[in-house]
TORKOL-4160 file (C-alpha; in steps of 0.2 Angstrom, whole numbers, padded with zeros to 4 digits, m for minus):
402
<pt num="1" X="0693" Y="m0033" Z="0041"/>
<pt num="2" X="0679" Y="m0042" Z="0029"/>
<pt num="3" X="0665" Y="m0031" Z="0029"/>
<pt num="4" X="0649" Y="m0037" Z="0024"/>
<pt num="5" X="0640" Y="m0031" Z="0008"/>
<pt num="6" X="0622" Y="m0027" Z="0016"/>
<pt num="7" X="0620" Y="m0018" Z="0031"/>
<pt num="8" X="0614" Y="m0029" Z="0047"/>
<pt num="9" X="0605" Y="m0015" Z="0057"/>
<pt num="10" X="0604" Y="m0032" Z="0071"/>
<pt num="11" X="0620" Y="m0036" Z="0069"/>
<pt num="12" X="0630" Y="m0020" Z="0070"/>
<pt num="13" X="0618" Y="m0013" Z="0084"/>
<pt num="14" X="0618" Y="m0030" Z="0095"/>
<pt num="15" X="0639" Y="m0027" Z="0093"/>
<pt num="16" X="0641" Y="m0010" Z="0099"/>
<pt num="17" X="0627" Y="m0011" Z="0113"/>
<pt num="18" X="0636" Y="m0026" Z="0120"/>
<pt num="19" X="0655" Y="m0017" Z="0121"/>
<pt num="20" X="0645" Y="m0003" Z="0129"/>
<pt num="21" X="0638" Y="m0012" Z="0141"/>
<pt num="22" X="0657" Y="m0022" Z="0146"/>
<pt num="23" X="0666" Y="m0008" Z="0145"/>
<pt num="24" X="0651" Y="0001" Z="0158"/>
<pt num="25" X="0650" Y="0016" Z="0150"/>
<pt num="26" X="0634" Y="0020" Z="0156"/>
<pt num="27" X="0638" Y="0018" Z="0174"/>
<pt num="28" X="0642" Y="0032" Z="0186"/>
<pt num="29" X="0649" Y="0034" Z="0203"/>
<pt num="30" X="0650" Y="0052" Z="0213"/>
<pt num="31" X="0667" Y="0062" Z="0209"/>
<pt num="32" X="0671" Y="0079" Z="0207"/>
<pt num="33" X="0662" Y="0084" Z="0190"/>
<pt num="34" X="0648" Y="0092" Z="0189"/>
<pt num="35" X="0633" Y="0080" Z="0188"/>
<pt num="36" X="0621" Y="0079" Z="0172"/>
<pt num="37" X="0606" Y="0068" Z="0179"/>
<pt num="38" X="0591" Y="0062" Z="0171"/>
<pt num="39" X="0577" Y="0050" Z="0183"/>
<pt num="40" X="0569" Y="0041" Z="0170"/>
<pt num="41" X="0551" Y="0044" Z="0171"/>
<pt num="42" X="0544" Y="0024" Z="0174"/>
<pt num="43" X="0537" Y="0018" Z="0161"/>
<pt num="44" X="0519" Y="0008" Z="0166"/>
<pt num="45" X="0522" Y="m0013" Z="0167"/>
<pt num="46" X="0505" Y="m0012" Z="0159"/>
<pt num="47" X="0513" Y="m0022" Z="0143"/>
<pt num="48" X="0527" Y="m0014" Z="0129"/>
<pt num="49" X="0534" Y="0003" Z="0124"/>
<pt num="50" X="0525" Y="0012" Z="0115"/>
<pt num="51" X="0529" Y="0024" Z="0098"/>
<pt num="52" X="0530" Y="0039" Z="0111"/>
<pt num="53" X="0541" Y="0030" Z="0123"/>
<pt num="54" X="0551" Y="0029" Z="0109"/>
<pt num="55" X="0553" Y="0047" Z="0104"/>
<pt num="56" X="0553" Y="0053" Z="0124"/>
<pt num="57" X="0568" Y="0040" Z="0129"/>
<pt num="58" X="0577" Y="0045" Z="0113"/>
<pt num="59" X="0575" Y="0063" Z="0117"/>
<pt num="60" X="0582" Y="0059" Z="0136"/>
<pt num="61" X="0596" Y="0047" Z="0129"/>
<pt num="62" X="0604" Y="0062" Z="0116"/>
<pt num="63" X="0603" Y="0074" Z="0130"/>
<pt num="64" X="0613" Y="0060" Z="0141"/>
<pt num="65" X="0626" Y="0058" Z="0127"/>
<pt num="66" X="0630" Y="0075" Z="0126"/>
<pt num="67" X="0632" Y="0079" Z="0144"/>
<pt num="68" X="0645" Y="0066" Z="0145"/>
<pt num="69" X="0653" Y="0071" Z="0129"/>
<pt num="70" X="0653" Y="0090" Z="0138"/>
<pt num="71" X="0663" Y="0081" Z="0152"/>
<pt num="72" X="0647" Y="0079" Z="0166"/>
<pt num="73" X="0645" Y="0066" Z="0176"/>
<pt num="74" X="0631" Y="0059" Z="0168"/>
<pt num="75" X="0617" Y="0047" Z="0173"/>
<pt num="76" X="0603" Y="0041" Z="0167"/>
<pt num="77" X="0594" Y="0031" Z="0181"/>
<pt num="78" X="0580" Y="0016" Z="0173"/>
<pt num="79" X="0566" Y="0012" Z="0182"/>
<pt num="80" X="0548" Y="0005" Z="0180"/>
<pt num="81" X="0533" Y="0011" Z="0189"/>
<pt num="82" X="0519" Y="m0001" Z="0196"/>
<pt num="83" X="0504" Y="0008" Z="0190"/>
<pt num="84" X="0495" Y="m0003" Z="0203"/>
<pt num="85" X="0476" Y="0001" Z="0198"/>
<pt num="86" X="0479" Y="m0001" Z="0179"/>
<pt num="87" X="0489" Y="m0015" Z="0180"/>
<pt num="88" X="0476" Y="m0023" Z="0192"/>
<pt num="89" X="0465" Y="m0021" Z="0177"/>
<pt num="90" X="0477" Y="m0031" Z="0165"/>
<pt num="91" X="0480" Y="m0045" Z="0176"/>
<pt num="92" X="0460" Y="m0044" Z="0180"/>
<pt num="93" X="0458" Y="m0047" Z="0159"/>
<pt num="94" X="0470" Y="m0058" Z="0159"/>
<pt num="95" X="0464" Y="m0068" Z="0174"/>
<pt num="96" X="0447" Y="m0068" Z="0166"/>
<pt num="97" X="0454" Y="m0076" Z="0149"/>
<pt num="98" X="0460" Y="m0093" Z="0160"/>
<pt num="99" X="0443" Y="m0093" Z="0166"/>
<pt num="100" X="0449" Y="m0083" Z="0186"/>
<pt num="101" X="0440" Y="m0074" Z="0195"/>
<pt num="102" X="0447" Y="m0062" Z="0206"/>
<pt num="103" X="0435" Y="m0064" Z="0220"/>
<pt num="104" X="0438" Y="m0080" Z="0221"/>
<pt num="105" X="0457" Y="m0078" Z="0225"/>
<pt num="106" X="0466" Y="m0072" Z="0242"/>
<pt num="107" X="0473" Y="m0057" Z="0242"/>
<pt num="108" X="0490" Y="m0067" Z="0243"/>
<pt num="109" X="0486" Y="m0077" Z="0226"/>
<pt num="110" X="0482" Y="m0062" Z="0217"/>
<pt num="111" X="0498" Y="m0052" Z="0218"/>
<pt num="112" X="0507" Y="m0068" Z="0214"/>
<pt num="113" X="0498" Y="m0065" Z="0199"/>
<pt num="114" X="0502" Y="m0049" Z="0198"/>
<pt num="115" X="0519" Y="m0050" Z="0202"/>
<pt num="116" X="0523" Y="m0062" Z="0189"/>
<pt num="117" X="0514" Y="m0052" Z="0177"/>
<pt num="118" X="0527" Y="m0036" Z="0183"/>
<pt num="119" X="0541" Y="m0047" Z="0180"/>
<pt num="120" X="0535" Y="m0053" Z="0163"/>
<pt num="121" X="0532" Y="m0035" Z="0156"/>
<pt num="122" X="0544" Y="m0026" Z="0166"/>
<pt num="123" X="0560" Y="m0035" Z="0158"/>
<pt num="124" X="0550" Y="m0036" Z="0143"/>
<pt num="125" X="0550" Y="m0014" Z="0144"/>
<pt num="126" X="0569" Y="m0014" Z="0153"/>
<pt num="127" X="0574" Y="m0022" Z="0135"/>
<pt num="128" X="0568" Y="m0015" Z="0123"/>
<pt num="129" X="0576" Y="0001" Z="0129"/>
<pt num="130" X="0591" Y="m0009" Z="0128"/>
<pt num="131" X="0589" Y="m0012" Z="0110"/>
<pt num="132" X="0584" Y="0008" Z="0106"/>
<pt num="133" X="0601" Y="0009" Z="0113"/>
<pt num="134" X="0598" Y="0019" Z="0129"/>
<pt num="135" X="0613" Y="0022" Z="0136"/>
<pt num="136" X="0605" Y="0022" Z="0157"/>
<pt num="137" X="0614" Y="0016" Z="0173"/>
<pt num="138" X="0608" Y="m0001" Z="0171"/>
<pt num="139" X="0616" Y="m0004" Z="0189"/>
<pt num="140" X="0604" Y="0009" Z="0197"/>
<pt num="141" X="0587" Y="0002" Z="0189"/>
<pt num="142" X="0573" Y="0005" Z="0201"/>
<pt num="143" X="0555" Y="m0003" Z="0204"/>
<pt num="144" X="0542" Y="0010" Z="0211"/>
<pt num="145" X="0537" Y="m0005" Z="0225"/>
<pt num="146" X="0556" Y="m0006" Z="0231"/>
<pt num="147" X="0556" Y="m0006" Z="0247"/>
<pt num="148" X="0564" Y="0012" Z="0249"/>
<pt num="149" X="0556" Y="0020" Z="0236"/>
<pt num="150" X="0539" Y="0015" Z="0243"/>
<pt num="151" X="0545" Y="0020" Z="0262"/>
<pt num="152" X="0548" Y="0037" Z="0252"/>
<pt num="153" X="0532" Y="0041" Z="0247"/>
<pt num="154" X="0524" Y="0035" Z="0263"/>
<pt num="155" X="0536" Y="0049" Z="0271"/>
<pt num="156" X="0531" Y="0060" Z="0259"/>
<pt num="157" X="0514" Y="0059" Z="0261"/>
<pt num="158" X="0513" Y="0059" Z="0280"/>
<pt num="159" X="0525" Y="0075" Z="0278"/>
<pt num="160" X="0512" Y="0084" Z="0266"/>
<pt num="161" X="0499" Y="0077" Z="0277"/>
<pt num="162" X="0508" Y="0087" Z="0292"/>
<pt num="163" X="0510" Y="0101" Z="0284"/>
<pt num="164" X="0490" Y="0103" Z="0282"/>
<pt num="165" X="0493" Y="0100" Z="0262"/>
<pt num="166" X="0484" Y="0086" Z="0262"/>
<pt num="167" X="0466" Y="0084" Z="0267"/>
<pt num="168" X="0450" Y="0070" Z="0267"/>
<pt num="169" X="0438" Y="0078" Z="0255"/>
<pt num="170" X="0422" Y="0073" Z="0249"/>
<pt num="171" X="0419" Y="0077" Z="0231"/>
<pt num="172" X="0413" Y="0074" Z="0215"/>
<pt num="173" X="0424" Y="0061" Z="0204"/>
<pt num="174" X="0429" Y="0051" Z="0188"/>
<pt num="175" X="0422" Y="0034" Z="0195"/>
<pt num="176" X="0426" Y="0019" Z="0185"/>
<pt num="177" X="0413" Y="0004" Z="0190"/>
<pt num="178" X="0423" Y="m0008" Z="0186"/>
<pt num="179" X="0442" Y="m0005" Z="0194"/>
<pt num="180" X="0432" Y="0003" Z="0207"/>
<pt num="181" X="0445" Y="0017" Z="0209"/>
<pt num="182" X="0445" Y="0035" Z="0204"/>
<pt num="183" X="0451" Y="0042" Z="0189"/>
<pt num="184" X="0460" Y="0060" Z="0185"/>
<pt num="185" X="0452" Y="0069" Z="0169"/>
<pt num="186" X="0467" Y="0065" Z="0157"/>
<pt num="187" X="0460" Y="0047" Z="0159"/>
<pt num="188" X="0444" Y="0048" Z="0154"/>
<pt num="189" X="0441" Y="0049" Z="0135"/>
<pt num="190" X="0425" Y="0056" Z="0129"/>
<pt num="191" X="0418" Y="0047" Z="0115"/>
<pt num="192" X="0404" Y="0051" Z="0101"/>
<pt num="193" X="0390" Y="0038" Z="0105"/>
<pt num="194" X="0371" Y="0038" Z="0100"/>
<pt num="195" X="0361" Y="0035" Z="0114"/>
<pt num="196" X="0343" Y="0041" Z="0120"/>
<pt num="197" X="0334" Y="0058" Z="0125"/>
<pt num="198" X="0319" Y="0049" Z="0137"/>
<pt num="199" X="0306" Y="0066" Z="0137"/>
<pt num="200" X="0296" Y="0060" Z="0156"/>
<pt num="201" X="0283" Y="0070" Z="0164"/>
<pt num="202" X="0283" Y="0075" Z="0183"/>
<pt num="203" X="0268" Y="0084" Z="0190"/>
<pt num="204" X="0267" Y="0097" Z="0197"/>
<pt num="205" X="0261" Y="0095" Z="0216"/>
<pt num="206" X="0244" Y="0100" Z="0221"/>
<pt num="207" X="0237" Y="0103" Z="0202"/>
<pt num="208" X="0234" Y="0090" Z="0187"/>
<pt num="209" X="0248" Y="0100" Z="0177"/>
<pt num="210" X="0264" Y="0091" Z="0173"/>
<pt num="211" X="0281" Y="0098" Z="0164"/>
<pt num="212" X="0292" Y="0089" Z="0155"/>
<pt num="213" X="0310" Y="0084" Z="0158"/>
<pt num="214" X="0322" Y="0077" Z="0145"/>
<pt num="215" X="0337" Y="0067" Z="0150"/>
<pt num="216" X="0350" Y="0056" Z="0145"/>
<pt num="217" X="0350" Y="0043" Z="0160"/>
<pt num="218" X="0332" Y="0040" Z="0166"/>
<pt num="219" X="0340" Y="0027" Z="0180"/>
<pt num="220" X="0345" Y="0044" Z="0189"/>
<pt num="221" X="0327" Y="0049" Z="0192"/>
<pt num="222" X="0327" Y="0041" Z="0209"/>
<pt num="223" X="0342" Y="0052" Z="0217"/>
<pt num="224" X="0332" Y="0068" Z="0208"/>
<pt num="225" X="0330" Y="0082" Z="0223"/>
<pt num="226" X="0326" Y="0096" Z="0213"/>
<pt num="227" X="0320" Y="0103" Z="0196"/>
<pt num="228" X="0328" Y="0118" Z="0189"/>
<pt num="229" X="0322" Y="0134" Z="0176"/>
<pt num="230" X="0329" Y="0147" Z="0170"/>
<pt num="231" X="0323" Y="0161" Z="0179"/>
<pt num="232" X="0322" Y="0171" Z="0163"/>
<pt num="233" X="0314" Y="0157" Z="0156"/>
<pt num="234" X="0294" Y="0167" Z="0152"/>
<pt num="235" X="0288" Y="0148" Z="0149"/>
<pt num="236" X="0288" Y="0142" Z="0167"/>
<pt num="237" X="0284" Y="0157" Z="0178"/>
<pt num="238" X="0271" Y="0153" Z="0184"/>
<pt num="239" X="0280" Y="0138" Z="0192"/>
<pt num="240" X="0290" Y="0148" Z="0203"/>
<pt num="241" X="0290" Y="0141" Z="0223"/>
<pt num="242" X="0281" Y="0126" Z="0216"/>
<pt num="243" X="0285" Y="0108" Z="0217"/>
<pt num="244" X="0286" Y="0095" Z="0208"/>
<pt num="245" X="0283" Y="0075" Z="0209"/>
<pt num="246" X="0298" Y="0063" Z="0205"/>
<pt num="247" X="0288" Y="0049" Z="0193"/>
<pt num="248" X="0285" Y="0030" Z="0202"/>
<pt num="249" X="0297" Y="0037" Z="0216"/>
<pt num="250" X="0287" Y="0050" Z="0221"/>
<pt num="251" X="0295" Y="0061" Z="0232"/>
<pt num="252" X="0289" Y="0079" Z="0231"/>
<pt num="253" X="0304" Y="0089" Z="0226"/>
<pt num="254" X="0308" Y="0110" Z="0225"/>
<pt num="255" X="0307" Y="0120" Z="0210"/>
<pt num="256" X="0323" Y="0131" Z="0209"/>
<pt num="257" X="0329" Y="0141" Z="0197"/>
<pt num="258" X="0347" Y="0146" Z="0190"/>
<pt num="259" X="0355" Y="0153" Z="0177"/>
<pt num="260" X="0364" Y="0138" Z="0171"/>
<pt num="261" X="0347" Y="0130" Z="0165"/>
<pt num="262" X="0351" Y="0132" Z="0143"/>
<pt num="263" X="0335" Y="0138" Z="0136"/>
<pt num="264" X="0335" Y="0130" Z="0123"/>
<pt num="265" X="0342" Y="0113" Z="0126"/>
<pt num="266" X="0329" Y="0101" Z="0128"/>
<pt num="267" X="0313" Y="0102" Z="0136"/>
<pt num="268" X="0319" Y="0121" Z="0145"/>
<pt num="269" X="0316" Y="0110" Z="0163"/>
<pt num="270" X="0332" Y="0104" Z="0173"/>
<pt num="271" X="0332" Y="0084" Z="0184"/>
<pt num="272" X="0346" Y="0089" Z="0197"/>
<pt num="273" X="0357" Y="0076" Z="0205"/>
<pt num="274" X="0369" Y="0082" Z="0215"/>
<pt num="275" X="0376" Y="0066" Z="0218"/>
<pt num="276" X="0377" Y="0061" Z="0200"/>
<pt num="277" X="0383" Y="0076" Z="0190"/>
<pt num="278" X="0395" Y="0087" Z="0194"/>
<pt num="279" X="0385" Y="0101" Z="0186"/>
<pt num="280" X="0371" Y="0096" Z="0196"/>
<pt num="281" X="0383" Y="0095" Z="0212"/>
<pt num="282" X="0386" Y="0115" Z="0212"/>
<pt num="283" X="0367" Y="0119" Z="0209"/>
<pt num="284" X="0363" Y="0107" Z="0224"/>
<pt num="285" X="0377" Y="0117" Z="0235"/>
<pt num="286" X="0372" Y="0133" Z="0228"/>
<pt num="287" X="0349" Y="0133" Z="0233"/>
<pt num="288" X="0357" Y="0117" Z="0248"/>
<pt num="289" X="0348" Y="0104" Z="0241"/>
<pt num="290" X="0347" Y="0085" Z="0247"/>
<pt num="291" X="0361" Y="0073" Z="0241"/>
<pt num="292" X="0355" Y="0054" Z="0236"/>
<pt num="293" X="0368" Y="0044" Z="0229"/>
<pt num="294" X="0360" Y="0029" Z="0223"/>
<pt num="295" X="0375" Y="0021" Z="0213"/>
<pt num="296" X="0384" Y="0006" Z="0224"/>
<pt num="297" X="0403" Y="0006" Z="0219"/>
<pt num="298" X="0403" Y="m0009" Z="0205"/>
<pt num="299" X="0384" Y="0004" Z="0198"/>
<pt num="300" X="0372" Y="m0005" Z="0203"/>
<pt num="301" X="0357" Y="0003" Z="0212"/>
<pt num="302" X="0356" Y="0003" Z="0230"/>
<pt num="303" X="0340" Y="0005" Z="0240"/>
<pt num="304" X="0336" Y="0022" Z="0234"/>
<pt num="305" X="0333" Y="0012" Z="0219"/>
<pt num="306" X="0318" Y="0004" Z="0226"/>
<pt num="307" X="0312" Y="m0011" Z="0217"/>
<pt num="308" X="0328" Y="m0011" Z="0205"/>
<pt num="309" X="0340" Y="m0013" Z="0222"/>
<pt num="310" X="0356" Y="m0022" Z="0215"/>
<pt num="311" X="0351" Y="m0022" Z="0196"/>
<pt num="312" X="0368" Y="m0014" Z="0183"/>
<pt num="313" X="0364" Y="0004" Z="0181"/>
<pt num="314" X="0361" Y="0001" Z="0163"/>
<pt num="315" X="0349" Y="m0013" Z="0164"/>
<pt num="316" X="0339" Y="m0003" Z="0175"/>
<pt num="317" X="0340" Y="0010" Z="0162"/>
<pt num="318" X="0331" Y="m0001" Z="0148"/>
<pt num="319" X="0318" Y="m0009" Z="0163"/>
<pt num="320" X="0313" Y="0007" Z="0171"/>
<pt num="321" X="0312" Y="0017" Z="0154"/>
<pt num="322" X="0297" Y="0004" Z="0150"/>
<pt num="323" X="0289" Y="0006" Z="0166"/>
<pt num="324" X="0288" Y="0024" Z="0164"/>
<pt num="325" X="0281" Y="0023" Z="0147"/>
<pt num="326" X="0267" Y="0010" Z="0155"/>
<pt num="327" X="0264" Y="0021" Z="0168"/>
<pt num="328" X="0260" Y="0037" Z="0156"/>
<pt num="329" X="0279" Y="0046" Z="0160"/>
<pt num="330" X="0286" Y="0044" Z="0145"/>
<pt num="331" X="0280" Y="0053" Z="0131"/>
<pt num="332" X="0293" Y="0049" Z="0119"/>
<pt num="333" X="0312" Y="0044" Z="0115"/>
<pt num="334" X="0322" Y="0053" Z="0105"/>
<pt num="335" X="0340" Y="0047" Z="0096"/>
<pt num="336" X="0352" Y="0056" Z="0104"/>
<pt num="337" X="0372" Y="0059" Z="0096"/>
<pt num="338" X="0383" Y="0064" Z="0114"/>
<pt num="339" X="0400" Y="0062" Z="0121"/>
<pt num="340" X="0400" Y="0047" Z="0135"/>
<pt num="341" X="0418" Y="0047" Z="0144"/>
<pt num="342" X="0426" Y="0030" Z="0148"/>
<pt num="343" X="0438" Y="0022" Z="0157"/>
<pt num="344" X="0456" Y="0021" Z="0149"/>
<pt num="345" X="0460" Y="0007" Z="0159"/>
<pt num="346" X="0443" Y="m0003" Z="0159"/>
<pt num="347" X="0434" Y="0006" Z="0145"/>
<pt num="348" X="0420" Y="0005" Z="0157"/>
<pt num="349" X="0408" Y="0021" Z="0154"/>
<pt num="350" X="0411" Y="0033" Z="0168"/>
<pt num="351" X="0400" Y="0037" Z="0186"/>
<pt num="352" X="0402" Y="0056" Z="0190"/>
<pt num="353" X="0400" Y="0048" Z="0209"/>
<pt num="354" X="0402" Y="0058" Z="0224"/>
<pt num="355" X="0417" Y="0050" Z="0235"/>
<pt num="356" X="0429" Y="0053" Z="0250"/>
<pt num="357" X="0445" Y="0055" Z="0244"/>
<pt num="358" X="0463" Y="0062" Z="0248"/>
<pt num="359" X="0467" Y="0078" Z="0241"/>
<pt num="360" X="0480" Y="0088" Z="0237"/>
<pt num="361" X="0482" Y="0107" Z="0240"/>
<pt num="362" X="0487" Y="0114" Z="0225"/>
<pt num="363" X="0487" Y="0134" Z="0225"/>
<pt num="364" X="0502" Y="0137" Z="0235"/>
<pt num="365" X="0513" Y="0120" Z="0225"/>
<pt num="366" X="0511" Y="0129" Z="0208"/>
<pt num="367" X="0518" Y="0147" Z="0214"/>
<pt num="368" X="0535" Y="0140" Z="0210"/>
<pt num="369" X="0533" Y="0131" Z="0195"/>
<pt num="370" X="0525" Y="0146" Z="0189"/>
<pt num="371" X="0538" Y="0156" Z="0194"/>
<pt num="372" X="0551" Y="0142" Z="0189"/>
<pt num="373" X="0546" Y="0143" Z="0171"/>
<pt num="374" X="0538" Y="0161" Z="0167"/>
<pt num="375" X="0547" Y="0171" Z="0179"/>
<pt num="376" X="0557" Y="0187" Z="0174"/>
<pt num="377" X="0574" Y="0180" Z="0180"/>
<pt num="378" X="0572" Y="0163" Z="0175"/>
<pt num="379" X="0585" Y="0153" Z="0165"/>
<pt num="380" X="0571" Y="0138" Z="0157"/>
<pt num="381" X="0559" Y="0140" Z="0142"/>
<pt num="382" X="0551" Y="0131" Z="0132"/>
<pt num="383" X="0550" Y="0132" Z="0113"/>
<pt num="384" X="0539" Y="0137" Z="0104"/>
<pt num="385" X="0536" Y="0150" Z="0116"/>
<pt num="386" X="0516" Y="0148" Z="0113"/>
<pt num="387" X="0517" Y="0133" Z="0124"/>
<pt num="388" X="0521" Y="0145" Z="0138"/>
<pt num="389" X="0503" Y="0151" Z="0137"/>
<pt num="390" X="0497" Y="0133" Z="0137"/>
<pt num="391" X="0509" Y="0129" Z="0153"/>
<pt num="392" X="0502" Y="0146" Z="0163"/>
<pt num="393" X="0484" Y="0141" Z="0158"/>
<pt num="394" X="0489" Y="0124" Z="0164"/>
<pt num="395" X="0497" Y="0132" Z="0180"/>
<pt num="396" X="0484" Y="0144" Z="0183"/>
<pt num="397" X="0469" Y="0134" Z="0181"/>
<pt num="398" X="0473" Y="0117" Z="0191"/>
<pt num="399" X="0463" Y="0108" Z="0204"/>
<pt num="400" X="0467" Y="0101" Z="0219"/>
<pt num="401" X="0474" Y="0082" Z="0216"/>
<pt num="402" X="0465" Y="0069" Z="0218"/>
């Protein structure tokens, strides 16, 4: 047999992978051997695999091949995930490139484009895994919108609901106004951006005195329901128990005290907008403040925005700051570097928003997970050992899952 002068990985890899596939070496059927199964963490059909997928799947392949060599009935189940919200963002972006607006399509027409995308990229992903040499049982390939998996999801949801573990809650969420969906904290990318700090005066009710509040988001003034001062701040002792008037809006709001206010930041006075800031919501709940949601789902202002109703938040920020300046409420603007949360999916700036959502109670669900990894009699170990502290921190500080 002639040996090539130079090693050609493409020829060698294709030859042996074809040989493995023709001999069905990766397929598994139930028998008397001890099973060893890996269900692939299904990659999203939002594009193609990246280096992280390469590492992840190589580790799985090493484990499954080792199990075969040790005589286990080894089965590596492959599949892809619909990742519906992230996929929708990709499909909408491609439609825009073609001059098509999603809102002009019927549901059926849009789903046709979504399935076209899935078939295109889902197939690419599986072929990429084969190029890696992944020894998956390809006859068992699944897609998370397959009918049987879909029915399992619905059954599990109903089962958890009937057990009292799933409930409806009106909570502060990370809202993506472009995708019009909530995001987990992990899907919010905090980027350092240059913005502005607007110093705005609020008149004290019944007097000519004013206090100054600094904010990076003047458009949220329409949702202000209190001014907060630190009870230990000597500068504002005389304001305790008094009320202020929201500029332009002319709403009378209380001046409250809370140790949350940083004495050193800004002016020492904090405008409280419970509907549009997570920390403000905590203060609002503590002090029983009114909650005024000023945004539509697409981040335009609703009727609480008065004459700015229907305008985008960033347009309002510019126009309203000009109005505040003309009317003498805006006394100065400073350049300000701060972190802005953006959507990993659409790159839109995230809007903290109160929303009615489904939540899964995590308190009891995490206990077996903690015991399984950190319990005295466990056979599971994390390497390096320092990650046990990371795992404990995750599990003991987990919030109810949205």
